[in-house]
VOBA-1610 file (N, C-alpha, C; in pm, whole numbers, padded with zeros to 5 digits, always signed):
BEGIN
Met+01262+01642+12123Met+01379+01730+12107Met+01336+01875+12122Lys+01422+01954+12181Lys+01391+02093+12205Lys+01423+02177+12083Trp+01323+02245+12025Trp+01342+02326+11903Trp+01342+02472+11945Ile+01455+02536+11936Ile+01467+02673+11985Ile+01536+02759+11881Arg+01475+02871+11849Arg+01542+02968+11760Arg+01646+03043+11840Leu+01756+03070+11779Leu+01869+03129+11847Leu+01896+03269+11795Ala+01908+03365+11886Ala+01946+03501+11849Ala+02082+03529+11909Thr+02182+03558+11828Thr+02317+03582+11877Thr+02374+03706+11812Val+02481+03755+11869Val+02553+03867+11811Val+02693+03821+11781Ala+02735+03836+11658Ala+02870+03799+11618Ala+02950+03925+11591Thr+03069+03933+11647Thr+03153+04051+11631Thr+03277+04015+11552Leu+03302+04091+11448Leu+03421+04069+11365Leu+03510+04192+11376Thr+03629+04173+11425Thr+03723+04283+11442Thr+03845+04257+11357Ser+03880+04353+11275Ser+03996+04338+11189Ser+04089+04455+11212Thr+04214+04429+11243Thr+04312+04535+11270Thr+04430+04520+11175Ile+04467+04627+11111Ile+04582+04626+11022Ile+04706+04663+11103Phe+04802+04571+11103Phe+04925+04596+11177Phe+05032+04648+11081Ala+05075+04767+11106Ala+05177+04826+11019Ala+05312+04832+11089Gly+05325+04760+11197Gly+05448+04765+11273Gly+05424+04824+11410Gly+05525+04843+11488Gly+05511+04897+11622Gly+05467+05041+11621Val+05386+05077+11720Val+05338+05214+11732Val+05438+05295+11814Gln+05467+05412+11768Gln+05555+05500+11842Gln+05471+05586+11934Ala+05478+05561+12062Ala+05402+05641+12158Ala+05466+05779+12170Val+05380+05880+12170Val+05429+06018+12179Val+05363+06083+12300Ala+05430+06095+12405Ala+05376+06160+12524Ala+05387+06311+12510Asn+05302+06380+12585Asn+05300+06526+12575Asn+05432+06588+12619Asp+05500+06516+12712Asp+05625+06574+12764Asp+05748+06526+12689Glu+05726+06448+12582Glu+05840+06402+12504Glu+05860+06492+12384Pro+05982+06503+12338Pro+06006+06589+12221Pro+05938+06532+12097Arg+05884+06615+12013Arg+05817+06573+11890Arg+05920+06540+11784Thr+05891+06431+11709Thr+05980+06386+11603Thr+05895+06351+11481Pro+05955+06341+11365Pro+05880+06297+11246Pro+05830+06154+11264Leu+05713+06122+11208Leu+05656+05987+11213Leu+05660+05927+11074Phe+05704+05804+11064Phe+05708+05733+10938Phe+05622+05607+10939Glu+05565+05571+11057Glu+05471+05461+11069Glu+05361+05501+11167Val+05236+05489+11121Val+05122+05520+11208Val+05016+05413+11188Glu+04960+05361+11296Glu+04860+05254+11289Glu+04720+05310+11310Thr+04625+05269+11223Thr+04484+05304+11238Thr+04404+05177+11260Pro+04345+05155+11378Pro+04263+05035+11401Pro+04138+05035+11313Asn+04097+04915+11271Asn+03973+04896+11194Asn+03880+04805+11272Glu+03751+04836+11272Glu+03656+04755+11348Glu+03518+04758+11283Val+03450+04644+11281Val+03311+04638+11235Val+03239+04533+11320Thr+03118+04563+11361Thr+03039+04473+11445Thr+02913+04433+11371Phe+02887+04301+11366Phe+02768+04249+11300Phe+02668+04197+11402Thr+02542+04222+11378Thr+02436+04164+11458Thr+02349+04078+11368Glu+02264+03996+11427Glu+02180+03908+11346Glu+02090+03988+11254Gly+02061+03933+11136Gly+01979+04002+11038Gly+01833+04007+11079Glu+01769+04121+11058Glu+01628+04138+11091Glu+01551+04208+10981Glu+01614+04235+10867Glu+01546+04306+10760Glu+01450+04213+10685Asp+01354+04274+10617Asp+01263+04197+10534Asp+01341+04124+10424Val+01302+04002+10394Val+01361+03929+10281Val+01283+03967+10156Asp+01351+04030+10061Asp+01279+04085+09945Asp+01318+04021+09813Asp+01391+03908+09817Asp+01425+03842+09692Asp+01447+03694+09716Val+01443+03618+09608Val+01479+03477+09608Val+01603+03462+09521Glu+01708+03401+09576Glu+01828+03377+09497Glu+01803+03257+09406Asn+01814+03279+09275Asn+01787+03172+09179Asn+01894+03063+09191Pro+01852+02937+09202Pro+01952+02829+09209Pro+02019+02800+09075Leu+01958+02846+08964Leu+02013+02823+08831Leu+02033+02957+08760Glu+02140+02964+08682Glu+02168+03087+08608Glu+02074+03104+08489Tyr+02038+02990+08427Tyr+01952+02995+08309Tyr+01839+02896+08324Pro+01717+02938+08291Pro+01678+03070+08241Pro+01671+03173+08354Pro+01697+03300+08323Pro+01687+03403+08428Pro+01540+03431+08460Val+01505+03418+08586Val+01366+03438+08627Val+01362+03527+08751Ile+01243+03580+08777Ile+01219+03658+08898Ile+01118+03582+08982Ile+01160+03540+09102Ile+01075+03463+09192Ile+01047+03548+09315Asp+00921+03567+09343Asp+00883+03648+09460Asp+00894+03565+09587Pro+00960+03620+09691Pro+00971+03546+09817Pro+00841+03552+09896Leu+00833+03469+09997Leu+00724+03480+10093Leu+00743+03608+10174Pro+00638+03664+10231Pro+00652+03787+10311Pro+00711+03756+10448Val+00844+03747+10454Val+00910+03704+10577Val+01025+03798+10612Lys+01069+03788+10735Lys+01189+03855+10784Lys+01244+03773+10899Gly+01363+03805+10943Gly+01418+03738+11059Gly+01549+03669+11030Pro+01626+03636+11136Pro+01759+03578+11118Pro+01758+03433+11070Leu+01647+03360+11091Leu+01635+03224+11040Leu+01493+03206+10989Thr+01478+03184+10857Thr+01343+03179+10801Thr+01341+03101+10670Ile+01225+03043+10642Ile+01198+02993+10508Ile+01173+03114+10418Val+01239+03119+10304Val+01224+03229+10209Val+01120+03196+10102Tyr+01123+03070+10056Tyr+01034+03033+09946Tyr+01010+02883+09947Val+00886+02844+09916Val+00850+02707+09886Val+00749+02711+09771Pro+00731+02601+09698Pro+00633+02602+09590Pro+00493+02635+09640Glu+00420+02709+09558Glu+00283+02748+09595Glu+00187+02631+09586Lys+00211+02540+09490Lys+00120+02429+09470Lys+00189+02318+09394Phe+00159+02193+09430Phe+00198+02077+09350Phe+00074+02026+09278Asp+00081+02023+09145Asp-00031+01979+09063Asp+00013+01859+08980Phe-00053+01744+09002Phe-00018+01623+08929Phe-00117+01593+08816Gly-00201+01691+08783Gly-00284+01684+08664Gly-00405+01594+08677Gln-00466+01567+08561Gln-00583+01480+08551Gln-00538+01345+08498Gln-00571+01239+08569Gln-00520+01107+08535Gln-00636+01007+08523Ala-00622+00911+08433Ala-00721+00804+08418Ala-00699+00698+08526Ile-00810+00649+08583Ile-00801+00547+08686Ile-00746+00418+08626Thr-00654+00354+08699Thr-00596+00228+08657Thr-00597+00131+08774Ser-00601+00003+08745Ser-00597-00099+08850Ser-00455-00138+08886Ser-00358-00081+08818Ser-00217-00110+08843Ser-00154-00001+08928Ala-00037-00030+08983Ala+00041+00074+09049Ala+00078+00181+08947Ala+00086+00305+08992Ala+00109+00415+08896Ala+00195+00523+08961Glu+00260+00600+08875Glu+00335+00717+08920Glu+00306+00832+08826Tyr+00292+00950+08883Tyr+00254+01068+08806Tyr+00352+01181+08837Ser+00409+01239+08732Ser+00506+01347+08750Ser+00435+01480+08770Leu+00502+01568+08839Leu+00449+01701+08868Leu+00443+01786+08741Ile+00335+01859+08722Ile+00331+01959+08615Ile+00431+02068+08651Ala+00522+02097+08559Ala+00631+02190+08588Ala+00578+02326+08632Glu+00641+02379+08735Glu+00606+02514+08779Glu+00655+02616+08677Met+00582+02725+08666Met+00619+02832+08574Met+00663+02955+08654Gln+00770+03019+08608Gln+00822+03140+08673Gln+00835+03252+08570Asn+00823+03376+08617Asn+00832+03493+08530Asn+00976+03516+08485Val+00993+03539+08356Val+01125+03567+08301Val+01171+03707+08343Asp+01298+03718+08379Asp+01359+03849+08401Asp+01396+03905+08264Glu+01301+03975+08203Glu+01314+04013+08062Glu+01424+04115+08037Glu+01476+04180+08140Glu+01585+04275+08123Glu+01722+04209+08138His+01724+04083+08175His+01851+04011+08191His+01912+03985+08054Pro+02044+04001+08039Pro+02107+03978+07907Pro+02078+03840+07850Leu+02074+03736+07935Leu+02047+03602+07884Leu+01904+03590+07830Ala+01811+03663+07890Ala+01674+03662+07840Ala+01666+03735+07706Ile+01737+03846+07695Ile+01737+03923+07569Ile+01802+03843+07458Asp+01918+03780+07488Asp+01990+03705+07386Asp+01911+03585+07336Asn+01827+03526+07422Asn+01754+03405+07386Asn+01606+03432+07361Asn+01569+03560+07352Asn+01431+03599+07322Asn+01330+03537+07418Leu+01364+03536+07546Leu+01274+03480+07647Leu+01182+03589+07700Thr+01055+03560+07703Thr+00956+03652+07759Thr+00849+03571+07832Gly+00767+03639+07908Gly+00656+03573+07974Gly+00700+03479+08084Glu+00651+03354+08079Glu+00684+03254+08180Glu+00755+03136+08118Val+00840+03072+08198Val+00913+02953+08154Val+00902+02847+08263Pro+00911+02717+08224Pro+00914+02612+08326Pro+01042+02623+08408Tyr+01030+02590+08536Tyr+01146+02607+08625Tyr+01144+02497+08730Val+01262+02464+08780Val+01274+02363+08885Val+01191+02403+09007Ser+01149+02305+09083Ser+01080+02330+09209Ser+01183+02341+09320Leu+01170+02443+09403Leu+01274+02469+09503Leu+01216+02515+09636Ala+01297+02498+09738Ala+01271+02556+09869Ala+01399+02628+09911Gln+01384+02744+09974Gln+01501+02826+10009Gln+01493+02871+10155Val+01610+02868+10220Val+01622+02907+10361Val+01726+03017+10374Ser+01699+03113+10461Ser+01796+03219+10493Ser+01837+03208+10639Asp+01968+03207+10664Asp+02022+03202+10801Asp+02122+03314+10818Thr+02080+03421+10886Thr+02169+03534+10914Thr+02186+03553+11064Arg+02187+03443+11139Arg+02204+03450+11284Arg+02346+03485+11325Gly+02442+03457+11238Gly+02581+03489+11269Gly+02639+03403+11378Asn+02600+03275+11383Asn+02652+03182+11483Asn+02692+03054+11412Ser+02821+03029+11399Ser+02868+02913+11324Ser+02832+02782+11393Ala+02798+02786+11522Ala+02760+02664+11594Ala+02615+02625+11571Ala+02537+02716+11514Ala+02393+02692+11499Ala+02365+02601+11380Asp+02269+02510+11398Asp+02228+02421+11291Asp+02083+02449+11253Trp+02035+02384+11148Trp+01894+02388+11113Trp+01859+02272+11022Thr+01731+02239+11018Thr+01681+02132+10934Thr+01551+02176+10868Leu+01540+02153+10739Leu+01415+02175+10666Leu+01357+02037+10636Ser+01234+02014+10682Ser+01174+01882+10665Ser+01030+01895+10617Leu+00971+01780+10581Leu+00838+01777+10519Leu+00745+01684+10595Ala+00619+01726+10604Ala+00511+01640+10652Ala+00398+01646+10550Leu+00317+01541+10543Leu+00214+01530+10439Leu+00090+01466+10497Thr-00025+01528+10474Thr-00152+01469+10515Thr-00196+01363+10415Glu-00304+01294+10445Glu-00363+01202+10350Glu-00418+01278+10229Phe-00421+01212+10113Phe-00492+01263+09997Phe-00639+01223+10011Val-00726+01324+10023Val-00868+01300+10051Val-00952+01355+09937Gly-01051+01279+09891Gly-01140+01323+09785Gly-01231+01435+09832Arg-01241+01540+09751Arg-01321+01656+09790Arg-01469+01621+09807Asp-01522+01539+09718Asp-01665+01508+09721Asp-01695+01378+09795Thr-01610+01279+09775Thr-01637+01146+09831Thr-01578+01127+09970Gly-01476+01205+10006Gly-01406+01181+10132Gly-01318+01058+10128Asp-01301+00999+10010Asp-01220+00879+09994Asp-01072+00914+10014Ile-00996+00817+10065Ile-00852+00835+10089Ile-00772+00751+09990Leu-00669+00811+09931Leu-00580+00738+09841Leu-00485+00653+09926Tyr-00519+00528+09940Tyr-00440+00438+10025Tyr-00298+00423+09970Gly-00199+00440+10056Gly-00059+00415+10019Gly+00006+00522+09935Ala-00053+00641+09925Ala+00005+00748+09842Ala+00140+00793+09898Gln+00232+00822+09807Gln+00365+00872+09843Gln+00406+00984+09749Leu+00484+01078+09801Leu+00554+01174+09717Leu+00701+01134+09712His+00758+01131+09591His+00900+01101+09573His+00971+01228+09525Phe+01074+01267+09599Phe+01158+01383+09563Phe+01293+01326+09517Ile+01317+01331+09385Ile+01425+01254+09324Ile+01543+01345+09286Asn+01664+01294+09313Asn+01789+01364+09277Asn+01790+01510+09325Pro+01780+01533+09454Pro+01783+01671+09504Pro+01918+01736+09478Gln+01915+01865+09449Gln+02037+01944+09427Gln+02040+02059+09528Ile+02160+02098+09568Ile+02179+02208+09664Ile+02252+02323+09598Lys+02207+02445+09624Lys+02280+02567+09584Lys+02293+02653+09708His+02417+02690+09742His+02444+02764+09865His+02518+02893+09833Asn+02460+03006+09872Asn+02525+03136+09853Asn+02577+03155+09710Asp+02489+03131+09613Asp+02523+03147+09472Asp+02642+03062+09428Gly+02669+02955+09502Gly+02778+02866+09465Gly+02914+02913+09510Thr+02921+03022+09584Thr+03049+03073+09634Thr+03079+03012+09770Gly+03203+03014+09808Gly+03242+02962+09939Gly+03277+02815+09934Pro+03339+02765+10041Pro+03380+02624+10046Pro+03260+02529+10040Ala+03276+02418+09971Ala+03167+02321+09957Ala+03124+02264+10091Glu+03218+02251+10185Glu+03183+02192+10314Glu+03092+02282+10398Glu+03077+02409+10359Glu+02989+02499+10432Glu+02846+02496+10380Ala+02822+02422+10273Ala+02687+02410+10218Ala+02609+02305+10296Pro+02478+02322+10308Pro+02396+02217+10368Pro+02392+02095+10277Val+02331+01988+10326Val+02324+01865+10247Val+02177+01827+10229Ala+02152+01744+10127Ala+02018+01695+10098Ala+02015+01545+10123Pro+01963+01501+10237Pro+01960+01357+10265Pro+01868+01284+10167Val+01897+01158+10140Val+01808+01073+10059Val+01782+00945+10136Thr+01670+00881+10107Thr+01637+00756+10174Thr+01720+00643+10114Glu+01727+00531+10184Glu+01805+00418+10136Glu+01742+00354+10013Thr+01611+00360+10002Thr+01544+00297+09888Thr+01580+00369+09758Gly+01651+00303+09672Gly+01690+00364+09545Gly+01813+00451+09558Gly+01836+00507+09675Gly+01954+00588+09698Gly+01955+00722+09630Asp+01846+00763+09567Asp+01847+00888+09493Asp+01728+00978+09526Arg+01654+00944+09632Arg+01530+01019+09655Arg+01490+01020+09802Val+01405+01117+09833Val+01332+01118+09960Val+01191+01069+09931Ile+01146+00971+10008Ile+01011+00917+09994Ile+00928+00962+10113Leu+00822+01034+10085Leu+00736+01090+10188Leu+00599+01024+10180Asn+00564+00949+10282Asn+00434+00883+10285Asn+00325+00982+10325Ala+00208+00967+10261Ala+00093+01043+10307Ala+00062+01003+10451Asn+00005+01096+10525Asn-00024+01076+10667Asn+00103+01073+10751Thr+00206+01149+10709Thr+00325+01172+10789Thr+00305+01302+10866Asp+00299+01296+11000Asp+00270+01415+11078Asp+00397+01494+11106Leu+00381+01609+11174Leu+00494+01698+11199Leu+00603+01629+11281Ala+00561+01546+11377Ala+00659+01480+11464Ala+00743+01378+11388Ser+00691+01329+11276Ser+00763+01227+11197Ser+00811+01283+11064Ser+00824+01414+11053Ser+00859+01478+10927Ser+00994+01427+10874Ile+01009+01433+10741Ile+01126+01379+10672Ile+01218+01494+10627Pro+01346+01494+10666Pro+01437+01601+10625Pro+01463+01602+10475Val+01468+01722+10416Val+01508+01737+10276Val+01630+01828+10260Met+01667+01902+10365Met+01789+01983+10362Met+01833+02005+10505Thr+01959+01974+10536Thr+02008+01986+10672Thr+02141+02061+10674Ala+02160+02140+10777Ala+02284+02216+10796Ala+02332+02195+10939Gly+02452+02140+10954Gly+02512+02123+11084Gly+02594+02245+11121Pro+02668+02239+11232Pro+02758+02350+11267Pro+02852+02383+11152Asn+02876+02512+11132Asn+02961+02562+11023Asn+02904+02534+10885Gln+02773+02512+10878Gln+02707+02492+10750Gln+02582+02582+10742Gly+02543+02613+10619Gly+02412+02672+10596Gly+02395+02817+10630Gln+02503+02889+10660Gln+02488+03032+10687Gln+02471+03107+10554Gly+02379+03201+10552Gly+02349+03274+10430Gly+02223+03220+10366Arg+02226+03200+10234Arg+02109+03157+10158Arg+02133+03017+10101Ser+02040+02926+10125Ser+02054+02788+10081Ser+01926+02743+10012Ser+01942+02671+09898Ser+01827+02618+09825Ser+01844+02469+09801Val+01733+02396+09812Val+01727+02260+09763Val+01626+02261+09649Phe+01661+02194+09536Phe+01570+02199+09422Phe+01569+02066+09350Trp+01459+02046+09276Trp+01436+01922+09204Trp+01391+01955+09063Gly+01451+01888+08962Gly+01407+01908+08826Gly+01522+01903+08727Asp+01492+01857+08606Asp+01587+01856+08495Asp+01557+01980+08411Gln+01624+02091+08442Gln+01594+02218+08377Gln+01619+02212+08226Asp+01726+02146+08185Asp+01757+02138+08042Asp+01645+02067+07966Lys+01596+01957+08021Lys+01489+01882+07956Lys+01362+01967+07944Met+01328+02037+08052Met+01207+02119+08049Met+01219+02234+07951Met+01338+02296+07943Met+01357+02405+07849Met+01358+02356+07705Asp+01413+02236+07681Asp+01410+02179+07546Asp+01266+02161+07498Gln+01180+02114+07586Gln+01040+02097+07550Gln+00972+02232+07530Tyr+01006+02328+07615Tyr+00948+02462+07606Tyr+00984+02529+07473Glu+01107+02509+07428Glu+01156+02576+07308Glu+01130+02496+07180Asp+01074+02375+07195Asp+01046+02289+07080Asp+00905+02320+07029Asp+00896+02380+06911Asp+00765+02417+06855Asp+00680+02294+06824Asp+00743+02179+06808Asp+00668+02058+06776Asp+00617+01985+06901Phe+00663+02028+07018Phe+00618+01962+07142Phe+00485+02022+07183Thr+00383+01936+07194Thr+00248+01984+07225Thr+00195+01929+07358Gly+00276+01850+07428Gly+00231+01791+07553Gly+00248+01887+07670Thr+00219+01837+07788Thr+00237+01913+07912Thr+00381+01896+07959Ile+00446+02005+07991Ile+00583+01999+08041Ile+00579+01952+08186Leu+00649+01843+08212Leu+00646+01781+08345Leu+00783+01790+08412Asn+00779+01798+08543Asn+00900+01786+08625Asn+00900+01645+08682Asp+00978+01555+08619Asp+00973+01415+08660Asp+01063+01384+08779Arg+01115+01488+08844Arg+01194+01467+08966Arg+01106+01478+09092Ile+00980+01514+09076Ile+00883+01509+09185Ile+00764+01429+09135Gln+00733+01319+09203Gln+00631+01227+09155Gln+00535+01186+09267Leu+00410+01164+09228Leu+00310+01102+09314Leu+00305+00954+09279His+00328+00866+09377His+00325+00722+09357His+00204+00662+09427Leu+00133+00575+09356Leu+00017+00507+09412Leu+00031+00357+09391Pro+00003+00277+09493Pro+00002+00131+09474Pro-00128+00090+09406Ser-00135-00034+09361Ser-00258-00081+09297Ser-00376-00079+09393Ala-00347-00086+09523Ala-00455-00087+09623Ala-00513+00051+09650Ala-00461+00155+09585Ala-00511+00290+09612Ala-00657+00306+09570Thr-00698+00241+09463Thr-00836+00240+09411Thr-00904+00377+09418Pro-00852+00476+09342Pro-00914+00609+09345Pro-01055+00607+09287Gln-01137+00699+09337Gln-01271+00721+09286Gln-01268+00837+09186Gln-01379+00858+09116Gln-01387+00973+09027Gln-01403+01099+09113Asp-01293+01163+09144Asp-01293+01275+09238Asp-01161+01349+09225Thr-01154+01468+09283Thr-01029+01542+09296Thr-00977+01525+09437Tyr-00853+01479+09449Tyr-00793+01451+09580Tyr-00693+01562+09615Thr-00696+01605+09738Thr-00604+01709+09785Thr-00535+01665+09913Ala-00414+01715+09931Ala-00337+01691+10053Ala-00258+01817+10085Ala-00218+01833+10210Ala-00139+01949+10252Ala+00004+01905+10281Leu+00098+01972+10215Leu+00240+01947+10236Leu+00295+02060+10324Thr+00351+02025+10439Thr+00402+02124+10534Thr+00554+02123+10533Trp+00613+02242+10518Trp+00758+02260+10523Trp+00793+02312+10661Ile+00882+02243+10731Ile+00914+02275+10870Ile+01061+02311+10881Leu+01089+02430+10932Leu+01228+02473+10955Leu+01250+02479+11105Ala+01352+02409+11153Ala+01376+02400+11296Ala+01525+02400+11325Thr+01561+02444+11446Thr+01700+02442+11492Thr+01705+02382+11631Thr+01814+02314+11662Thr+01826+02248+11792Thr+01928+02318+11882Val+01973+02435+11845Val+02073+02506+11924Val+02005+02608+12012Ser+02030+02602+12140Ser+01967+02694+12235Ser+02042+02825+12242Val+01991+02916+12325Val+02049+03051+12332Val+02191+03050+12386Asp+02229+02944+12460Asp+02366+02940+12512Asp+02459+02860+12421Gly+02408+02822+12301Gly+02490+02751+12204Gly+02498+02603+12225Glu+02428+02550+12328Glu+02430+02407+12354Glu+02310+02340+12290Asn+02324+02209+12263Asn+02212+02133+12209Asn+02102+02127+12312Gly+01979+02158+12268Gly+01869+02167+12362Gly+01828+02036+12422Gly+01853+01923+12353Gly+01814+01794+12406Gly+01666+01774+12401Asn+01615+01679+12480Asn+01474+01646+12482Asn+01403+01716+12596Gly+01276+01743+12573Gly+01194+01798+12679Gly+01202+01949+12685Gly+01114+02008+12764Gly+01114+02152+12782Gly+01038+02221+12673Asp+01024+02354+12688Asp+00953+02434+12588Asp+01050+02472+12479Gly+00997+02495+12361Gly+01080+02536+12250Gly+01000+02604+12143Asp+01067+02672+12052Asp+01002+02739+11940Asp+01024+02655+11817Glu+00929+02663+11723Glu+00940+02585+11601Glu+00886+02669+11487Asn+00967+02685+11381Asn+00922+02757+11264Asn+00850+02662+11171Val+00724+02685+11146Val+00646+02597+11060Val+00575+02679+10956Leu+00585+02635+10830Leu+00514+02703+10722Leu+00430+02601+10649Asn+00301+02627+10638Asn+00210+02540+10565Asn+00151+02620+10450Pro+00207+02609+10327Pro+00162+02694+10217Pro+00021+02657+10173
//
């Protein structure tokens, strides 16, 4: 399939009609005017400014999330810096391990932070965010994932059958404003019906979508996120809770045949943003040269 970034110019013209205009020629007698029309016009071009903020998908807790250093009319704004599944004891059975919750800086000047005495860092949902300011309602985009094998740093051993599960994805589009049908969607796999399952050793060509926007969708700022924020905050605010706060909506699954060694295993998760709309607004189809936005954090 041809992956092409699209640059377009969208023009919005708005005219206030106050009734018929009375033409006044130089050679006609002058008369009092009681209706006069003033045209209004504004022209928009695709966005090219630096992206300097991340729109929070949740109102509470109020946090400040730094975006990636990006600009452009179609771009990834933010993805998690790291997925950490902690230190685990080897088992001969199949196992699943939840992600250690990401921590974000509290916006300490926000009224909700002041009212709830929030300071420092708090656990927060894991999210990916896309900005589309191309100004073309026909343009689409897809955010997808690819994953390398989990390989032992010292042994070179591979975790056979490793999978990442992204469970109960949620979408936030333009701060929740606008018609619901203009928001992108979060596809899920058929297995379980509530998650995306990403196998290790999934290459870029076989990447799995986690957020998609068709024509008339996804313009502006869109986030897909995973996590039970209320549960994580309850644990954070519970003085008697002494365990590790986990985000159980992102999990590493291993079959019994994985047989890990005493080692630290690492893998690279690649977030791929692509569009299939060419410069003339038509679907690019297969073959030919194309551009592809790829971010590997």
